[in-house]
C-alpha positions in Angstrom: 89.2 230.4 5.7 85.8 232.1 5.4 83.7 232.8 2.4 85.6 235.9 1.6 88.7 233.9 0.6 86.9 232.4 -2.4 86.7 235.4 -4.6 90.2 236.5 -3.6 91.6 233.2 -4.9 89.5 233.4 -8.0 90.5 237.0 -8.6 94.1 236.0 -7.9 93.8 233.3 -10.4 92.5 235.8 -13.0 95.2 238.3 -12.1 98.0 235.7 -12.6 96.5 234.5 -15.8 96.6 238.1 -17.4 95.4 239.0 -20.8 97.4 236.4 -22.7 96.8 233.3 -20.5 98.0 230.0 -22.0 95.9 226.8 -22.0 97.8 225.1 -19.0 97.2 228.1 -16.9 93.5 228.2 -17.9 93.1 224.6 -16.9 94.8 225.3 -13.5 92.4 228.2 -13.0 89.4 226.0 -13.7 90.7 223.4 -11.2 91.1 226.1 -8.5 87.7 227.4 -9.2 86.2 223.9 -8.8 88.1 223.5 -5.5 86.7 226.8 -4.3 83.2 225.4 -5.1 84.0 222.3 -3.0 85.2 224.4 -0.1 82.0 226.5 -0.3 80.0 223.2 -0.2 81.7 222.1 2.9 81.2 225.4 4.6 77.5 225.2 3.8 77.3 221.8 5.4 79.2 223.0 8.5 82.3 221.0 8.0 85.6 222.6 9.0 88.2 223.4 6.5 91.5 221.6 7.1 94.7 222.1 5.3 97.9 220.4 6.1 101.1 222.3 5.5 103.9 220.6 3.6 107.4 221.5 2.6 110.6 222.2 4.4 109.0 224.4 7.1 105.8 222.5 7.4 103.8 225.7 8.0 100.5 226.6 6.5 99.7 229.5 4.3 99.1 232.8 5.9 99.7 232.0 9.7 99.2 229.2 12.2 98.9 225.8 10.8 95.7 223.8 11.2 95.6 220.1 11.6 92.9 217.8 10.5 92.0 215.6 7.7 89.1 216.1 5.3 87.0 213.4 3.9 88.8 213.6 0.6 92.3 213.7 2.1 93.0 217.1 0.8 96.5 218.4 1.1 98.1 221.8 0.4 101.4 221.4 -1.1 104.0 223.8 -2.4 106.7 223.3 -5.1 110.3 224.1 -5.0 109.7 227.7 -6.0 107.4 228.3 -3.1 104.2 228.5 -5.2 101.2 226.7 -3.9 100.3 223.6 -5.9 96.8 222.2 -5.5 95.7 218.7 -6.5 92.1 217.6 -7.0 92.3 215.9 -3.5 93.6 219.1 -1.9 90.8 221.2 -3.6 88.2 218.8 -2.3 87.2 217.3 -5.7 85.6 213.9 -5.4 87.8 210.9 -6.4 84.9 208.6 -7.2 81.3 209.0 -8.1 80.1 207.1 -5.1 80.3 210.0 -2.5 76.9 211.7 -2.2 78.4 214.4 0.1 80.9 215.4 -2.5 78.3 215.6 -5.2 76.1 217.6 -3.0 79.0 219.9 -2.0 79.9 220.5 -5.7 76.3 221.3 -6.6 75.8 223.7 -3.8 79.2 225.3 -4.3 78.4 225.9 -8.0 75.1 227.5 -7.0 76.9 229.8 -4.5 79.6 230.8 -6.9 77.5 231.0 -10.0 77.2 234.8 -9.9 80.9 235.2 -9.0 82.0 233.2 -12.0 79.9 235.4 -14.2 81.5 238.5 -12.7 84.9 237.0 -13.2 84.2 236.2 -16.8 82.8 239.8 -17.4 86.0 241.2 -15.8 88.1 239.0 -18.1 86.2 240.1 -21.2 86.6 243.8 -20.2 90.3 243.2 -19.7 90.8 241.3 -22.9 88.4 243.2 -25.2 90.7 246.2 -25.9 93.5 243.9 -26.9 91.3 241.5 -29.0 89.6 244.5 -30.7 92.9 245.9 -31.8 94.5 244.7 -35.0 97.2 242.1 -34.1 98.9 242.7 -37.5 99.0 246.5 -38.0 99.7 247.6 -41.5 103.1 249.0 -42.1 103.6 252.7 -42.8 104.0 253.7 -46.5 107.5 254.2 -47.6 108.6 256.9 -50.1 109.0 254.1 -52.7 105.4 253.1 -52.1 104.3 256.7 -52.6 106.3 257.0 -55.8 104.9 253.7 -57.1 101.3 255.0 -56.3 102.0 258.3 -58.2 103.5 256.4 -61.1 100.5 254.1 -61.2 98.1 257.0 -61.2 100.1 258.8 -64.0 100.0 255.6 -66.0 96.2 255.4 -65.6 95.9 259.1 -66.7 98.1 258.5 -69.7 95.9 255.5 -70.7 92.8 257.7 -70.3 94.4 260.4 -72.4 95.3 257.9 -75.1 91.7 256.7 -75.2 90.5 260.3 -75.4 92.9 260.9 -78.3 91.6 257.9 -80.1 88.0 259.1 -79.7 88.9 262.6 -80.8 90.6 261.1 -83.9 87.5 259.1 -84.6 85.3 262.2 -84.1 87.6 264.2 -86.4 87.4 261.5 -89.1 83.6 261.5 -88.7 83.5 265.3 -89.0 85.6 265.1 -92.2 83.2 262.6 -93.6 80.2 264.7 -92.8 81.9 267.7 -94.3 82.6 265.8 -97.5 79.0 264.6 -97.5 77.7 268.2 -97.0 79.9 269.3 -99.9 78.6 266.6 -102.1 75.0 267.5 -101.1 75.7 271.2 -101.8 77.0 270.3 -105.2 74.0 268.1 -105.9 71.7 270.9 -104.7 73.5 273.4 -106.9 73.1 271.0 -109.8 69.4 270.6 -108.9 69.1 274.4 -108.7 70.7 274.7 -112.2 68.3 272.1 -113.5 65.3 273.8 -112.0 66.5 277.1 -113.4 66.9 275.5 -116.8 63.4 274.1 -116.5 62.0 277.5 -115.6 63.8 279.1 -118.5 62.4 276.4 -120.8 59.0 276.9 -119.4 59.3 280.7 -120.0 60.4 280.0 -123.6 57.5 277.6 -124.0 55.0 280.1 -122.7 56.4 282.8 -125.0 56.2 280.5 -128.0 52.7 279.5 -127.0 51.7 283.2 -126.7 53.3 284.1 -130.0 51.5 281.2 -131.7 48.2 282.1 -130.0 48.6 285.8 -130.9 49.1 285.0 -134.5 46.3 282.4 -134.7 43.7 284.3 -132.7 44.8 287.9 -133.4 45.5 289.9 -136.6 48.5 289.3 -138.7 50.1 292.3 -140.4 53.4 291.8 -142.2 55.9 290.5 -139.7 53.7 291.4 -136.7 50.6 289.9 -135.1 48.2 291.9 -132.8 46.0 290.3 -130.1 43.5 292.2 -127.9 43.2 291.3 -124.2 39.9 292.2 -122.4 41.6 292.2 -119.0 41.9 295.5 -117.1 45.5 296.2 -116.2 47.8 299.2 -115.5 50.1 300.1 -118.4 53.2 298.5 -116.6 51.3 295.3 -115.7 49.9 295.1 -119.3 53.5 295.3 -120.6 54.6 292.5 -118.2 51.8 290.2 -119.3 52.6 290.8 -123.0 56.3 290.1 -122.4 55.6 286.9 -120.5 53.6 285.7 -123.6 56.6 286.5 -125.9 55.6 290.0 -127.1 55.2 293.6 -126.1 52.5 296.2 -126.0 51.5 297.3 -129.6 53.9 299.7 -131.2 52.5 300.9 -134.5 55.5 302.3 -136.5 53.7 304.0 -139.4 50.3 305.0 -140.8 49.6 301.6 -142.4 50.0 299.8 -139.1 48.0 302.5 -137.3 45.0 302.1 -139.7 45.2 298.3 -139.6 45.2 298.3 -135.7 42.3 300.8 -135.6 40.2 298.6 -137.9 41.0 295.6 -135.7 40.1 297.4 -132.4 36.9 298.9 -133.9 35.7 295.5 -135.1 36.5 293.8 -131.8 34.9 296.4 -129.4 32.0 297.9 -131.5 29.6 299.4 -130.9 31.5 300.7 -127.8 34.4 303.0 -127.5 37.1 301.7 -125.2 40.6 303.2 -124.8 43.3 300.5 -125.2 46.9 300.7 -123.9 49.7 301.0 -126.5 53.5 300.6 -125.9 54.2 304.4 -125.9 55.1 306.6 -123.0 57.2 309.7 -122.0 58.2 308.6 -118.4 61.8 309.3 -119.1 61.3 312.9 -120.2 58.2 315.0 -120.6 57.3 315.2 -124.3 59.9 312.6 -125.4 57.8 309.6 -126.4 59.4 306.2 -126.7 58.3 302.7 -127.5 58.7 300.0 -124.9 61.8 298.7 -126.7 63.5 302.1 -126.2 63.1 303.4 -129.8 61.9 306.9 -130.4 58.3 307.3 -131.7 58.3 309.0 -135.1 54.6 308.7 -136.0 51.8 310.2 -133.9 48.0 310.0 -134.2 46.9 312.4 -131.4 43.2 313.3 -131.0 42.3 316.8 -132.2 39.2 318.7 -131.4 37.0 319.3 -134.4 37.2 322.8 -136.0 34.0 324.9 -135.9 32.1 325.3 -139.1 32.2 328.7 -140.8 29.5 331.0 -139.4 28.8 328.7 -136.4 29.0 330.1 -132.9 31.3 328.3 -130.6 29.7 326.7 -127.6 30.1 328.3 -124.2 31.7 325.2 -122.8 33.6 322.7 -124.9 33.4 319.0 -124.1 36.5 317.8 -122.1 37.0 314.9 -124.5 37.2 317.3 -127.4 40.5 318.8 -126.1 43.6 318.4 -128.1 45.9 315.7 -126.9 48.3 315.4 -125.2 47.1 317.7 -122.4 48.0 315.9 -119.1 51.5 317.1 -118.7 53.5 315.2 -116.1 50.4 313.6 -114.7 49.6 311.6 -117.8 52.6 309.9 -119.4 51.1 306.8 -121.1 49.3 306.6 -124.4 46.1 304.7 -125.2 44.3 304.4 -128.5 40.5 304.9 -128.8 38.7 302.0 -130.4 36.1 304.1 -132.4 38.4 306.3 -134.4 41.9 305.1 -133.6 43.1 308.4 -132.1 45.8 308.6 -129.4 45.1 309.9 -125.9 47.4 310.4 -123.0 46.3 308.9 -119.6 47.5 308.3 -116.1 49.7 305.2 -116.3 47.9 303.7 -113.2 44.5 303.6 -114.9 43.3 300.1 -115.6 42.4 299.6 -119.3 42.2 297.0 -122.0 45.5 296.4 -123.8 46.7 295.0 -127.1 49.9 293.0 -127.6 52.0 292.5 -130.7 54.1 289.4 -131.4 56.8 288.8 -133.9 55.9 286.5 -136.8 
């Protein structure tokens, strides 16, 4: 047999082993591979290959039998099934460690077949890799019962999540109720505070009015059950009435000749030697010519300014002084009444003029 028989036997050994080779077959394969190495060693040294046929026919494998005997006494035997059985002696393996030729043959055979063993192992790996990579225990296909169990498990998880959500919503609702109650209590407290502040403002207003009334009677002129106090601030007739009211009084409202003369003397003494008009609490805003006090009562006593009558035999001047005209003369343009401080006469003026004012307070 030439060198070409070596890979054929090796390949045949790999083919018979298959993908799922058992351990005894693997050992047999390794022994055959070692014998092939020994044969290759003998061929390299130039020794002829001799195999002796055995069995019922006594023939050799593959054709004419060859006779001879190797150094190791190798013999090719077959079993009862006709399969070739090889022993270490038949494969050329050394029996003892004393034979240098056998050691040399083994080493050279291994060198020659080194690359072929690698190729055989690579082919075995390529053959066995798809089987080894596949899962030897495939998972069973899901059954309808498994699907129903999975769905029930998911529904149970969703039900648990909804239960937790309901608990949180209940907690949130309880918190909202508590906050609503707190806001209601806060609103009630704010309302109570507002009422208290309003009461304090009203008390402050009453205190200011009482203070103004006392100040008016102490600093001003007292006449019967009234007190008059002059203010030297320039205000419109409406603003003057607001200030007198905030102090607990009203603009002066002389009701008769006695009060008119007393108020005139008080203003003349306070503003002399000048003549200043001073707002009174008299106006005809509601209806032209209908003069009312600030408290809504109708005026029954008037002290309008009158131009002086010319003396007998005197020639009237070509142009009379505008302040000498009889009052009231402003019509709808002058609806508020002021009193002159020099003679105590009444004059109608525009209500938006800024003048001194005099307040009266009850005593």
